[in-house]
N, C-alpha and C positions, 0 to 999 in steps of 0.2 A: 199826725195830720189827720184831721177829722173828715173833711169832705174833699171830693175830687177837684172842686174849684180852688181850694187852698193849696193844692199841690202844684209847685212851680214846674214849668217846662224847662228842661236843661239840654244843653249840647255838651256831650262828652268830648274829651281830647281826641278820641278816635272818630269823631264826626257823627256819632249816633245821637238822634234827637229822641227824647222821651220825657216821661213825667216821673217825679219822685214818688215812690210807693212807701218807702220806709227810710227814715234817717234817725239813727240813734242820737239821743240828746247829748251824751257825754263822750261818745267815741267818734272819731273822725274817719275811721277806717271801714265803716260799713254803711253804705247807701245802696238801696235797691231801686233800680230805675226800670220802668216798663217802657220799652221802645215803642215807637209808633207802629212798628210791624208786629207787635205782640210779644217780642222777645224780652224776657226778664234778665236784667244784667245786674251784677254787683260791682261796686267800685268804692273808692274812698273820696272824700271831699276834694282832694287835690286832683282827682281825675275829671272833675267837672270844669269845662272851659268857660261856660256861660250859663247864667240863670236868668230866665225871663218870667216875671210876674210871680204871683203867689206870695206866701209868707217867707221871711228869711229862714235859712237853714240853721243858723246859729246866732247867738247873741252878739258875737264879736264882729259880725258883718261878713 
């Protein structure tokens, strides 16, 4: 993900809201999210409850 505007805002299963900082193209088990409070979190794609805007995280939808 090249620019901050292309990074989608996400809501995690635990209620944390943040932006995707890193998502591995072929692995679903590593996503780094920067929370709105500045906390850096790691999760897997299944831990994301909702994606708002930005580019899709994977080709499969």
